[in-house]
C-alpha positions in Angstrom: -17.2 -5.6 17.7 -16.9 -9.4 18.0 -14.8 -11.0 15.4 -14.6 -14.5 14.7 -11.9 -16.3 13.1 -12.1 -18.8 10.5 -9.5 -21.4 10.3 -11.4 -24.6 9.2 -13.8 -25.2 6.5 -16.9 -26.6 6.3 -19.9 -26.8 4.2 -22.9 -25.2 6.2 -26.7 -25.5 5.9 -28.5 -22.3 5.3 -31.7 -24.1 6.5 -33.8 -27.3 5.8 -33.9 -27.9 2.2 -37.8 -27.0 2.3 -37.1 -23.7 3.7 -34.3 -23.0 1.2 -35.9 -23.7 -1.7 -37.9 -20.6 -1.7 -35.5 -18.1 -1.2 -33.7 -15.8 -3.7 -30.5 -13.0 -2.6 -29.2 -10.3 -4.7 -25.8 -10.1 -4.6 -23.9 -6.9 -6.0 -20.5 -7.0 -6.8 -17.8 -4.8 -7.8 -16.4 -5.4 -11.4 -16.4 -9.1 -12.9 -13.3 -7.9 -15.1 -11.0 -8.1 -11.9 -10.3 -11.9 -11.4 -10.7 -11.4 -7.7 -14.4 -10.7 -7.5 -14.7 -12.9 -10.6 -13.2 -15.9 -8.0 -16.0 -15.0 -5.1 -18.9 -14.6 -8.0 -17.6 -18.4 -8.3 -17.7 -19.0 -4.5 -21.2 -17.7 -4.9 -22.2 -20.1 -7.0 -21.3 -23.0 -5.0 -22.2 -21.8 -1.7 -26.0 -21.0 -3.4 -26.2 -24.5 -5.2 -24.6 -26.3 -2.0 -27.4 -24.3 0.2 -30.5 -24.9 -2.5 -30.7 -21.3 -2.7 -31.4 -19.0 -5.8 -29.2 -15.8 -6.5 -29.1 -13.3 -9.4 -25.6 -11.2 -9.4 -24.9 -7.9 -10.9 -21.7 -6.1 -11.6 -20.7 -2.3 -13.0 -17.8 -2.0 -15.1 -15.3 -0.8 -13.0 -13.7 -0.1 -9.6 -14.3 3.2 -10.0 -17.7 3.3 -10.9 -19.8 4.2 -8.0 -22.6 6.0 -8.5 -23.7 3.6 -11.5 -23.3 0.5 -8.3 -25.5 2.9 -6.9 -28.4 2.8 -9.5 -27.7 -0.9 -9.6 -28.5 -1.5 -6.3 -32.1 0.8 -6.7 -32.6 -1.5 -9.4 -31.8 -4.6 -7.4 -33.9 -3.4 -4.6 -36.8 -3.3 -6.5 -36.8 -7.3 -7.1 -37.3 -7.6 -3.4 -34.7 -10.4 -2.6 -34.1 -12.0 0.6 -30.8 -10.4 1.7 -28.9 -8.3 -0.2 -25.1 -9.2 -0.5 -23.1 -6.4 -1.7 -19.4 -5.7 -1.8 -19.5 -1.5 -1.9 -17.2 0.4 -4.0 -17.0 3.0 -1.3 -18.3 3.3 2.3 -21.0 5.5 1.6 -22.3 5.0 -1.9 -24.4 2.7 -1.1 -26.0 3.9 2.0 -29.7 4.6 0.5 -30.1 2.1 -1.2 -28.9 0.0 1.9 -31.3 1.8 4.4 -34.1 1.4 2.3 -33.4 -2.3 2.4 -32.9 -2.3 6.1 -36.4 -0.7 6.2 -37.3 -3.4 4.2 -36.5 -5.7 6.9 -34.3 -7.4 4.0 -30.5 -8.7 5.6 -27.7 -7.0 4.4 -24.6 -8.5 4.1 -21.5 -6.7 3.7 -19.1 -8.8 1.4 -14.8 -7.7 1.7 -15.6 -5.6 4.4 -16.0 -2.5 2.2 -19.1 -1.1 4.7 -17.8 1.1 7.7 -20.3 -0.1 10.6 -19.8 3.1 12.2 -21.0 5.3 9.1 -23.5 2.6 8.3 -25.3 2.8 11.7 -25.5 6.5 11.7 -27.4 6.2 7.9 -30.0 4.1 9.8 -28.4 0.9 7.3 -28.2 -2.0 9.8 -25.2 -4.3 8.9 -26.5 -8.5 9.2 -22.2 -9.2 8.8 -19.6 -8.4 7.3 -17.2 -10.7 5.9 -14.0 -10.9 4.2 -10.1 -10.6 5.5 -9.4 -9.2 8.0 -7.1 -6.5 5.5 -5.0 -4.9 8.5 -3.5 -8.2 9.2 -3.3 -8.8 5.0 -0.8 -5.5 5.2 0.5 -6.3 8.0 1.7 -10.1 6.6 3.2 -8.4 3.4 5.2 -6.5 5.9 6.2 -9.1 7.8 7.1 -11.3 4.0 9.2 -8.3 2.9 11.4 -8.4 6.1 11.6 -12.1 5.9 12.7 -11.7 2.6 15.3 -8.7 3.3 15.9 -9.1 7.1 15.3 -6.4 10.2 18.2 -4.3 9.5 17.6 -3.9 5.8 17.6 -0.1 4.8 16.0 1.8 2.0 13.1 3.6 0.3 9.5 1.8 -0.2 6.7 2.6 -2.2 3.1 1.6 -1.3 0.3 1.9 -3.9 -3.3 2.8 -2.1 -6.5 1.9 -3.2 -9.7 3.8 -4.2 -9.1 7.4 -2.4 -12.1 6.5 0.9 -12.1 2.7 0.3 -11.7 1.6 3.7 -10.1 -1.8 2.1 -7.5 -0.5 0.7 -6.9 2.1 3.7 -6.6 -0.7 6.2 -4.1 -2.5 3.6 -1.9 0.5 3.6 -2.2 1.3 7.2 -1.7 -2.8 8.4 1.6 -3.2 5.9 3.2 0.3 7.1 2.6 0.1 10.8 4.0 -3.8 10.6 7.4 -2.3 9.1 8.4 0.0 11.0 7.8 -2.0 14.0 10.0 -4.7 12.2 12.3 -2.9 10.3 12.5 0.6 11.1 15.4 1.2 8.5 12.8 0.6 5.3 11.4 4.2 4.9 8.3 4.2 2.7 9.0 7.7 0.7 5.2 7.8 -0.6 1.8 6.6 -0.3 0.1 7.5 -3.2 -3.9 6.0 -4.4 -3.5 4.0 -7.5 -7.1 3.6 -7.8 -7.0 0.3 -7.8 -6.1 0.5 -11.6 -3.6 -1.2 -13.4 -2.0 1.5 -16.1 -1.8 4.3 -12.5 0.0 2.1 -10.6 2.5 1.4 -13.7 2.9 5.3 -13.9 3.3 5.9 -10.1 5.9 3.2 -9.9 7.5 4.9 -12.8 7.6 7.9 -11.2 8.8 6.8 -7.8 11.5 4.3 -9.3 13.0 8.2 -11.0 12.8 10.5 -7.7 14.0 7.3 -5.8 16.6 5.1 -7.9 17.5 3.1 -4.7 13.8 1.6 -4.3 13.9 -1.5 -2.7 10.3 -2.8 -2.5 6.7 -1.6 -3.2 3.4 -2.8 -1.4 0.3 -2.4 -3.3 -3.4 -2.6 -2.5 -4.1 -5.4 -4.7 -3.0 -7.3 -7.5 -4.1 -5.2 -10.9 -1.7 -2.4 -9.1 1.3 -5.0 -8.2 1.1 -6.3 -11.8 1.1 -2.2 -13.1 4.3 -2.2 -10.4 5.9 -4.8 -11.7 6.2 -3.8 -15.7 7.7 -0.2 -13.9 10.2 -2.5 -12.2 11.2 -4.5 -15.1 10.9 -1.6 -17.7 13.6 -0.2 -15.4 15.7 -3.3 -15.4 15.5 -3.4 -11.6 14.1 -6.4 -11.2 16.6 -7.9 -9.2 16.6 -5.0 -7.0 12.9 -4.2 -6.0 10.3 -6.4 -4.2 7.1 -6.1 -5.3 3.9 -6.9 -3.1 0.3 -7.2 -3.9 -3.2 -8.6 -2.4 -5.4 -10.6 -3.2 -3.8 -14.0 -5.0 -5.9 -13.4 -8.1 -5.1 -16.1 -10.6 -3.0 -13.2 -12.9 -0.9 -13.0 -9.5 -0.4 -16.3 -9.3 0.7 -16.6 -13.2 3.3 -13.5 -12.3 4.6 -15.1 -9.2 5.0 -18.5 -10.7 6.5 -16.7 -14.1 9.6 -15.2 -11.7 8.0 -11.7 -12.1 5.8 -10.7 -9.2 7.1 -11.3 -5.5 4.6 -12.2 -3.6 0.6 -11.9 -2.7 -1.0 -11.9 0.1 -4.2 -14.2 -0.8 -7.7 -13.3 0.4 -9.4 -16.3 -0.7 -12.6 -14.6 -2.2 -13.9 -17.6 -3.3 -14.3 -18.5 0.3 -15.4 -15.2 1.2 -18.3 -15.8 -1.8 -19.2 -19.3 -0.5 -19.4 -18.4 3.1 -21.4 -15.5 3.1 -24.3 -16.9 0.7 -24.1 -19.6 3.6 -24.4 -17.8 6.8 -26.8 -15.1 5.4 -29.5 -18.2 5.5 -29.1 -18.6 9.2 -29.7 -15.0 9.6 -32.9 -15.2 8.1 -33.4 -18.3 10.1 -32.7 -16.0 13.1 -29.5 -17.3 14.0 -27.7 -15.0 16.0 -24.1 -13.8 13.7 -21.3 -12.1 14.7 -20.2 -8.4 13.5 -17.2 -9.5 11.9 -16.6 -13.0 10.0 -13.1 -13.3 9.3 -11.8 -16.3 6.6 -7.7 -16.7 6.4 -5.2 -15.0 4.4 -2.0 -16.6 2.8 0.9 -15.2 1.8 1.8 -16.4 -2.0 5.3 -17.0 -2.9 7.0 -19.3 -5.7 8.2 -21.4 -3.2 4.8 -22.0 -1.7 2.7 -22.7 -5.0 5.8 -24.9 -6.6 5.7 -26.7 -3.4 1.8 -27.4 -3.5 1.1 -28.5 0.1 -0.4 -25.6 2.3 -4.1 -26.7 2.5 -5.6 -23.5 1.9 -4.3 -23.7 -2.0 -7.8 -25.0 -2.5 -9.5 -22.0 -2.3 -7.1 -19.8 -4.7 -8.7 -19.6 -7.8 
């Protein structure tokens, strides 16, 4: 499987203006109530403007609304878009819809690496390319930050709050964190790894229960920022903010505010704005007949209060 790491950002040209002008893309997000997907929508908008293409974007009410997302996908397909750019809630829910798209010759783009390529191929779905962050690497960056803060000889219990059960993105982030933590600081033991379903309230409850069972807890890694912020609430309620390091993933606007306020310790920023923008630019290349790598990885960035206050990191431009 080919992989491409995008270390620089350039404004791409989908095709000539004449070719692009009559193209319309269907864009299916998860939920715009999550700032992560809101930032990605902004990137899609700017990418479409730069490429002179039209798009219509739809989303569902939550990160757990799998069946409604399939219904939206089927409705979107009836409009026969020139491309389907989708962020599936799990690896399988959209496959019947996306198989129809493949049969119709409509390129399918996987936003944020939510589709398993082997499963999709077995279902008759051809993925033009997946674009997003390397989620295993993002989880590993969370572990690297934790070890840099506590030290490689640190000891103590650690909690991992996963995403929605069966979602490949959350699984990869949790696995990346766990594997790297074991490598770098074996004394930091993961005592629980539980699905938080991308839900802030559920994550808060998991954190509270784990703190009760493990009063010496030293860290919490959550597979997205919403869950990390829920964990922060429980940590503060327990009065253990000086003991427990909390790390999220996404780098969304709510997380940035919390980091600046000194509450959330860190977030591995996924730069969703850049993912959305690049996806729209690159799908035009597919339509024009260009060969694309199977996976396109955008960079990630560990956000801390120090990084945000310094303001010298060039990639901060894409943190929305």
